[in-house]
DSSP file (Angstrom, degrees, kcal/mol; ACC not computed):
  #  RESIDUE AA STRUCTURE BP1 BP2  ACC     N-H-->O    O-->H-N    N-H-->O    O-->H-N    TCO  KAPPA ALPHA  PHI   PSI    X-CA   Y-CA   Z-CA
    1    1 A M     >        0   0    0      0, 0.0     4,-2.0     0, 0.0     5,-0.2   0.000 360.0 360.0 360.0 -32.9    0.0    0.0    0.0
    2    2 A K  H  >  +     0   0    0      1,-0.2     4,-2.5     2,-0.2     5,-0.2   0.884 360.0  52.8 -66.2 -37.1    2.9    2.3    0.7
    3    3 A K  H  > S+     0   0    0      2,-0.2     4,-2.5     1,-0.2    -1,-0.2   0.878 107.5  51.5 -67.3 -36.0    4.3    1.9   -2.8
    4    4 A I  H  > S+     0   0    0      2,-0.2     4,-2.4     1,-0.2    -1,-0.2   0.946 112.7  45.1 -64.8 -47.0    0.9    2.8   -4.4
    5    5 A G  H  X S+     0   0    0     -4,-2.0     4,-2.1     1,-0.2    -2,-0.2   0.891 113.8  49.7 -62.9 -40.2    0.7    6.0   -2.3
    6    6 A F  H  X S+     0   0    0     -4,-2.5     4,-2.0     2,-0.2    -1,-0.2   0.905 111.4  49.1 -65.4 -41.5    4.3    6.9   -3.1
    7    7 A G  H  X S+     0   0    0     -4,-2.5     4,-2.3     2,-0.2    -2,-0.2   0.902 111.0  49.4 -64.5 -41.9    3.7    6.3   -6.8
    8    8 A I  H  X S+     0   0    0     -4,-2.4     4,-2.4     1,-0.2    -1,-0.2   0.893 109.6  51.8 -65.8 -38.8    0.6    8.5   -6.8
    9    9 A S  H  X S+     0   0    0     -4,-2.1     4,-2.2     2,-0.2    -1,-0.2   0.887 109.9  49.2 -66.2 -37.0    2.4   11.3   -5.0
   10   10 A I  H  X S+     0   0    0     -4,-2.0     4,-2.4     2,-0.2    -2,-0.2   0.907 110.5  50.9 -66.5 -40.8    5.2   11.2   -7.6
   11   11 A L  H  X S+     0   0    0     -4,-2.3     4,-2.0     2,-0.2    -2,-0.2   0.918 111.2  47.8 -61.8 -43.0    2.7   11.3  -10.4
   12   12 A L  H  X S+     0   0    0     -4,-2.4     4,-2.4     2,-0.2    -1,-0.2   0.891 110.5  51.8 -65.6 -38.3    0.9   14.3   -8.8
   13   13 A F  H  X S+     0   0    0     -4,-2.2     4,-2.6     1,-0.2    -1,-0.2   0.905 109.1  50.5 -63.5 -40.5    4.3   16.0   -8.3
   14   14 A A  H  X S+     0   0    0     -4,-2.4     4,-2.1     2,-0.2    -2,-0.2   0.886 110.0  50.7 -64.0 -37.9    5.1   15.5  -12.0
   15   15 A L  H  X S+     0   0    0     -4,-2.0     4,-2.0     2,-0.2    -2,-0.2   0.922 111.9  46.3 -65.0 -44.2    1.8   16.9  -13.0
   16   16 A V  H  X S+     0   0    0     -4,-2.4     4,-2.5     1,-0.2    -2,-0.2   0.902 112.0  51.7 -65.0 -40.8    2.3   20.0  -10.8
   17   17 A L  H  X S+     0   0    0     -4,-2.6     4,-1.8     1,-0.2    -1,-0.2   0.892 109.8  49.7 -62.5 -39.5    5.8   20.4  -12.2
   18   18 A H  H  < S+     0   0    0     -4,-2.1    -1,-0.2     1,-0.2    -2,-0.2   0.888 113.3  45.8 -67.0 -39.3    4.5   20.2  -15.8
   19   19 A V  H  < S+     0   0    0     -4,-2.0    -2,-0.2     1,-0.2    -1,-0.2   0.888 116.2  44.8 -70.7 -39.0    1.8   22.9  -15.1
   20   20 A C  H  < S+     0   0    0     -4,-2.5     2,-0.3    -5,-0.2    -2,-0.2   0.790 116.3  36.2 -80.1 -28.5    4.2   25.3  -13.3
   21   21 A S     <  -     0   0    0     -4,-1.8     2,-0.3    -5,-0.2     3,-0.2  -0.921  61.7-150.3-131.7 151.7    7.2   25.2  -15.6
   22   22 A S  S    S+     0   0    0     -2,-0.3    -3,-0.0     1,-0.1    -4,-0.0  -0.883  77.4  38.0-115.9 152.0    7.9   25.0  -19.2
   23   23 A G  S    S+     0   0    0     -2,-0.3     3,-0.2    -5,-0.1    -1,-0.1   0.452  88.7  94.4  92.2   1.1   11.0   23.5  -20.8
   24   24 A L     >  +     0   0    0     -3,-0.2     4,-2.3     1,-0.2     5,-0.2  -0.170  38.5 129.9-115.5  39.1   11.3   20.6  -18.4
   25   25 A E  H  > S+     0   0    0      1,-0.2     4,-2.6     2,-0.2     5,-0.2   0.867  71.0  53.1 -63.6 -36.9    9.3   18.0  -20.3
   26   26 A A  H  > S+     0   0    0     -3,-0.2     4,-2.3     2,-0.2    -1,-0.2   0.913 111.2  45.6 -66.4 -42.1   12.1   15.3  -20.0
   27   27 A I  H  > S+     0   0    0      2,-0.2     4,-2.5     1,-0.2     5,-0.2   0.913 113.8  49.5 -66.7 -42.0   12.2   15.6  -16.2
   28   28 A T  H  X S+     0   0    0     -4,-2.3     4,-2.3     1,-0.2    -2,-0.2   0.913 111.7  48.5 -63.2 -42.6    8.4   15.6  -16.0
   29   29 A L  H  X S+     0   0    0     -4,-2.6     4,-2.3     2,-0.2    -2,-0.2   0.911 111.3  50.1 -63.7 -42.6    8.2   12.5  -18.2
   30   30 A A  H  X S+     0   0    0     -4,-2.3     4,-2.4     2,-0.2    -2,-0.2   0.923 111.9  47.4 -63.2 -44.3   10.9   10.7  -16.1
   31   31 A L  H  X S+     0   0    0     -4,-2.5     4,-2.5     1,-0.2    -1,-0.2   0.892 111.4  52.0 -63.7 -39.1    9.1   11.5  -12.8
   32   32 A G  H  X S+     0   0    0     -4,-2.3     4,-2.3    -5,-0.2    -2,-0.2   0.904 110.2  47.8 -63.0 -42.0    5.8   10.3  -14.3
   33   33 A V  H  X S+     0   0    0     -4,-2.3     4,-2.4     2,-0.2    -2,-0.2   0.913 112.2  49.2 -66.4 -42.9    7.3    7.0  -15.4
   34   34 A V  H  X S+     0   0    0     -4,-2.4     4,-2.4     2,-0.2    -2,-0.2   0.926 112.4  48.4 -62.4 -44.5    8.9    6.5  -12.0
   35   35 A G  H  X S+     0   0    0     -4,-2.5     4,-2.2     1,-0.2    -2,-0.2   0.898 111.2  50.2 -62.5 -40.7    5.6    7.2  -10.3
   36   36 A F  H  X S+     0   0    0     -4,-2.3     4,-2.8     2,-0.2    -1,-0.2   0.904 110.1  50.6 -64.2 -40.9    3.7    4.9  -12.6
   37   37 A L  H  X S+     0   0    0     -4,-2.4     4,-2.9     2,-0.2     5,-0.2   0.917 110.4  48.7 -64.6 -43.0    6.2    2.1  -12.0
   38   38 A F  H  X S+     0   0    0     -4,-2.4     4,-2.2     2,-0.2    -1,-0.2   0.916 113.8  47.2 -62.3 -41.9    5.9    2.5   -8.2
   39   39 A S  H  X S+     0   0    0     -4,-2.2     4,-1.9     2,-0.2    -2,-0.2   0.925 114.1  46.8 -63.9 -44.3    2.1    2.5   -8.4
   40   40 A F  H  X S+     0   0    0     -4,-2.8     4,-2.3     2,-0.2    -2,-0.2   0.911 113.5  47.5 -66.2 -43.3    2.1   -0.6  -10.7
   41   41 A L  H  X S+     0   0    0     -4,-2.9     4,-2.2     1,-0.2    -1,-0.2   0.879 111.0  52.0 -66.8 -37.1    4.6   -2.5   -8.6
   42   42 A G  H  X S+     0   0    0     -4,-2.2     4,-1.0    -5,-0.2    -1,-0.2   0.873 110.4  49.0 -65.0 -36.2    2.6   -1.6   -5.4
   43   43 A F  H  < S+     0   0    0     -4,-1.9     3,-0.3     1,-0.2    -2,-0.2   0.902 112.9  46.6 -68.0 -41.8   -0.6   -2.9   -7.1
   44   44 A L  H  < S+     0   0    0     -4,-2.3    -2,-0.2     1,-0.2    -1,-0.2   0.836 106.4  58.9 -70.2 -32.6    1.1   -6.2   -8.2
   45   45 A E  H  <        0   0    0     -4,-2.2    -1,-0.2     1,-0.3    -2,-0.2   0.811 360.0 360.0 -66.7 -29.3    2.7   -6.7   -4.8
   46   46 A K     <        0   0    0     -4,-1.0    -1,-0.3    -3,-0.3    -2,-0.2   0.477 360.0 360.0 -73.0 360.0   -0.8   -6.8   -3.2
């Protein structure tokens, strides 16, 4: 359950970063992928 929450928080942070700044698409994409992986692994672990 902790991994799912951590993944969702990373995804939300990537979304906020994308909205607030321009020119950081690569960093936002990387954070989004990491957050998705944590969420997916947390789901599979359960």
